[in-house]
N, C-alpha and C positions, 0 to 999 in steps of 0.2 A: 505726542507726550500732552497733549491739550485734555485728554480723557484722566492724565497722569494727576496732572493741576487740576482740574475742575473737581476730581475725588476726593482731593487737600483740601479744599477750598468750601465744599458742603459740610456745613456741621454735622450731618447724621449720615456720613458716610462708615460702614463694619469692615471688618476683615476680610471677608468674605466678600463684601464689596472691591475690596483692593485687592484679592487674592485674582477674581475675576477679569479684570484689568487686563488688556491685551498691553506687553510688552513689545515699547519700537524695537525694531532690526538695529537704529544707529541713532546717536545722541551727540549733541552738541558739548564740546570739552576744549578746556584751557592744554594746548601741547605744546611741548618742544618735539624738532624735529633730528632725527639722529644724523640725514645727511648733511645738516648745519651745524655740526657742533663744533667746527670747526673756524666759525664765520667772524669770533674775536679775536683769533689768532693774531699775538704780536700787541695788542690794546691791554694797556692799564685797566686794571679792574674797575677802575673806577669813570671810563671811558667805555664800558657795556652797557649797552642800553636794551633792558630786558622788553622794549616796545619793540625791537625789532625781531625777537626770540621766540617769543610769546606767538600765540598763532589759535584763533578758535574754529575748530574743526571737525566735521562730522563723523566720528570713530565708531564702529560696529559694537554692538554691546556682547558683552566680554560673555563665557558660558559661566554659570553658577556652578561652583562646585560643592563639595559635603563642608559643613560647619560652614558655611560664608551665607551675603546677606547682599542683596541690589536696594541701594537706598534712592528715592528719590531726592535729589539735592535741593534744599531752597535756597540754602543761602552757606557761602564759605569765607574764608578768610584767607592773607596775605602772609606767610612767615618768610624767616630768614632765609631758611631752605626752598623755596620758592624762589627766592632772589638768586642764590648757589646755582640750581637748577637753569636759569635761563641766561644766566652768564657762561654756564658752564665750569663753574669753579668748585671747589678745589681742582674735581675733574667731572668729566659729562657722567651724566647721572646713567647713560646707555651701556656704561660697566656695570653698575651696580644690577641692571635689569639682567644683562645675559651671563651675570652670574648668579642671579635666584633663579633663571631659566635652566640653570643646569641641575636645578635640585630636585624635581620628578618631573612628571607627566602636567602634572598640575598645573606648575609653576611656570613651565616651559609659556601658558601662555602669556606671561607680562613680557619677554623678551618681544621685543616690537620696533619696528623702524620710527615711531612715536612714542612718548612717553604722554600719560594724562596726567598730570602735577595736584599738586593741595594734599595739605595734609589733616586739616577743617570740614566738616560740615556739620549742620544741621540737617534734617530731614525725613524722610518718612517711609516706612520699610515696604517695600514690594515685595519681596522674594526673599524666602528663606532656603537654604539648601537642607541635604539629607543629614539628619542629627542634631538641628537646632531646636531648640524646648522654648530657651527664655523668649525669644521672642517671634511677632507673627505679622502678616502686613497689618497696614497700618496703624502700626504702631509710631509715636512720635520721637527723635534720638536723636542723642549727638553722637562722634564716633572720635574716642583718642587716637593716638595714632602708632600703638606697639603694634608689629605683627611680628610673632615667634612662633615655631612650629613644635617647642618643646617636646621634642623626643629625646635631647638630654636632660640627665640629672642636674645638669649647671644649672637648669633656669630654674628649676623647681621651687625655691627660696626665696626669689629675686628674679621674677621674669627678664629683667633687663639685662640679667646674665647670662641670657638662653646664647648659645653660639650662631644660632640663627636669627638672632634680635634683629627688627628693618624697620626702619620708620616709613610706614605706609605713605604712599605718592611722594615720595622722596627717593625711596631707595626700592617700592614697590611701583607698579602702574595701575590705571583705573582710579586713581586719587578724587577727592574733594571739588575741585576747580571742575566744574562738569555737573549738566542737570541729573547723569545718574552716576552713582558711585558701586565700587566693588569693594568689599570692607569682609574680615572675617568677622564673626557673629559676636564673639567674645570683645571686640572693639564698643561695641553699640553701650550705650546709658542712654538714660533717660533726660530728652529734654528739659530744661527749666521753663515749667509751666509760667510763670511770669515775663518773659523775654520774649523778645521777638524772635524772628529764624535768624537773621542777621546778626542779633545781640547775642545769642545762643553758641552760633557759630564762631564767635572769635575767640572763646576763651581754652580751648580744647587745650591747642599744641603747649602754649606757652604758661597755661596756668597751671597744668599739671609738671612740666618743666620745672615751674617757680618752684614749689609744694613740695617737690622732692629735693630738691639743691638748696630750701633752706630749712624748711620744716623738718622733714623726714629722718629719720635715725641712717640711714643711706646716704644725706647731704652732710648737712650744718646740725643741725638739731639744733635748731634754734630757741631759748627759753625767754621766759619772761629777765626784761633787765638789760638783753644784750645790747651793744652798738652793733648793729650792723650796717656795714658801707656799704653802698647799691649805686652800682654805674646805670646809668642810663634811667634815671628812676621814673622820667614819666612814659619810658619805651613799652613797646609790646611785653616783652621778657618783666623788665623793671619795676612797670607799674603794679605787675602782682605781687612780684618782691614786696615793694613799699606796702601795700594792703597785708600781707602776710604777718608784715614784721609790726603792723600797726594794731591790726586783730590780736596778736599775739603775746603782745605788750611789752614790744623789743620797741629799740628805738634810732628809729631810719635815719641814717645823715643820706639824701640824698642828691647823688653827681647830676648836673644835667647841665643843658649846653646855651642856655637862653630864658631870659625872662619870664617867657610863656610858658617853658616850661616848668620852670622853676612853682609859677602860679597854680599849675595842675597839681604838682607836690604838697601846695601848701591847702588846696580845696582837698584836697585827699584827709588831709591830718597831720601833714608833716611837721617839724620845725624846724629842723636842722636840714639847711639846705646849701651846697654849693655850683655856684655856675662858673664853672672851670673855664668858658669862656673868657668871662669878666673878669676874673680873678687870672687869667692870663697862664695858665701850669699848661707849661712844654715840657713833657715827660721824657724825650728827645732830642741830644742836642742834632743830631743830624742823625742816617741812617743806620751809621754803626753803633750810636754815642749817646748811652740814657745819662741823665742829667740829676745824682743824688740829691743836688742842691734843692732840686724841685719837688723831690720825695719827702724832704723833709718841711719844707714850707710847706706842703701839701698836711703833714702831718700834724705841724701845729694849729694851722687854721681846723683841723677835727677836731683837736683838743679842746680850739677853741669854745666849739659848740657844743660839746658834751661835758664842761667840766671837766677839764686837766684828763680825761681819759681816754684810751687807742682801743681801736673796732676790737671787739670780738670776734665779726666775721666779716669776710667781704664775699659780695655776692658778687661776682667776676663774670664776664661773657663777653667784653672788647677786646680781650687777651695783648697781643701784641703790644698796643700802646699803654697800655696801664697795666701789665700784669707786674711790674718791677714798681713801681708805688705800690700796688696792693700788697705783695711780699713786705714790703718795709714796714707799711700803716696797721699792718695788723699787732694787735697786743702778743705778748708772749704767751705761748700757748695757745694760742688763736688759732682760726680756720678761713683757708681759702677755697672756699668750692667754687667750681668753673665749668661750666656749660659752653659748647661754641666758644669761638675766636673772631668776631667779626671785623678787627682790625689787622688780623694776621694770625697763623696758626703757628708761628714760631717763637716761643715765649723767652722772654730773659728775666734773670731775676741775679742779686747778690744773693747767692745761697747760705753765706755766715747769718744773715737777717732773719733765715729758715733755721738750718741748725743749729744756730747758738740759740737761740730763742725759744726752739722746742714747737714750730709750728706746723700747721699740719695742708698739703695742699690736697684736696677731695676732689677727684672728677668725681661727673653729674653729668646725666644723657637721658633727656624723656624722662619717665616713670613708670615704673612697676604697675601691674593692672590695680592692686589695691591703691596705690598712691592716685591712680588717676578718677578714680572713683569718690574715692575721698577726697578730692580736690573738685570735681563734680558735684560732689552734696556740697559742699561749701557755696558752691555758685547756688544751688535748687534751693539753699534756705537763703539768701540774699544776706550771707556773710560776708563773702567777695561779690566785688560787682563787676561786668565786662566793661572794658575800656575800649570802647566802640568810639573810635574820631568821626570816621568818613566812610561809605559805602559808595561801589563801584560796580556800574553792572560786568555781566561775563565779558563783553566784548570789550572793556575799560581795564580788564587786568594787566595789560602789561604796561597802563600808565601806573595802577596801582603798585606795581613789582618796582617801578622805574621810581615813585615815592620814597618807600621802603629804603628800595638801594639807597638813594640817595640822603635818605635822615629828613626828607620833609614831613613828616608824618608825626603823629602824636598817637600814643597808645595801639590800638590795633585798627588795621583797614580790611574794613567786610568787603565782602561781594556777593554781589544777588545772583541767583541761578534761574533757578523757576520760578522763584519767588515772585509777582508784578510790583510787587515795592516797598520802598520799607514799610515797616510798621506794623507787618502780619504778623500772625502764630500765637497771640498769648492767649493762655486760657485758665490762668490766675491773675485778675485785676486788680482783687482785693493785695495780694503779696504786693504786687509791682504798683499798688498806690504807698508802699509805706515807701519805697527805695528810688521813685521816681527819680532824686534828685542825684542820687550816687549812679544811678544808672546811663543817666545822661552826661556825668559829670564830663565827660572828655569831647562829648559832640561838638564839631564846629571849630576842635582848637586846631 
């Protein structure tokens, strides 16, 4: 690995130099182990500790197949799917790997007694497989996490509709929280030149997800002037939704859980902010019954902030805890667009407020190829910025996942893989200088 890192750090390394590098037989990676999948049985989700289940192991280098690439990972990041994997919820990811392994002899490689996790990376291409023409060794890249087969016509208009659509590093093996990752070459995108490795690795999954969910016609199709309610507006996903709303001429109503998170939203440029803890919203009376009076109080507070208007779009991802309120406060004819369910998957809402007011619930999941590229292009142009607050080492990934699990973080948390320290990888300092304050907005938060 030292030769690979030396080549990446050298300013004059060529494609042929990278192609000539010997590949290691093994590499360090963050894993969960199949024989530990039952380790948290009987515990409440909050009691499950990623620090106990995530390991840094040395694993064999996977075989490179057609249309694939091996990438030296300089940095990665932690997403909620990393947390779900680490606590084996809602199911063990080994069920995904077993199912994928049955698809073909090539996918059989993924069905292993360990799972290398991680759905983001920034790094350098080491090798490409047969049929790859767009990328070569030495290219600086980031990777989006959409893995598809595209052997069915269902996915040809929207690749997210492919029957074999999976999230790399969550539903496939050989993910980005490692020194080397295996990806399909069509996952690769150019690394934004003005960002460091850790900054470039942070947006991938959440930025693309927020783009499809809020901006794309496959999601809410946000337009100028829309009032957009954003749950967790300073978090890993919500911080990008807040930026998209502001950049697109919409009015974000940012829901947060502390004064510190409220201040982050103000620094992003948002004006309408609700600290749900400070204002004491409790949408559930108990585990079985919601409290419609709290929905009404919440809706009244929103109208105070919007000059009497209800929200056109709700950017939903907490799920069970908030979904009833989200359906209620949306304006007549408005849209609740939902991805994930970090507080629970079984949503409950009063359907009268949906059908009689002609509202729409739109399901959204990651992004198709084009949406991922558009989202990355906005990062590369300095229109949308990474929301990296803190960086961990590979050995500290368990702690990073624990912090995300317990909502102790702001924005995104990064993980250094091969990068020996933070601050490396910038090749366009001029563009960076124009956006330095925005890039560092979440640092230390």
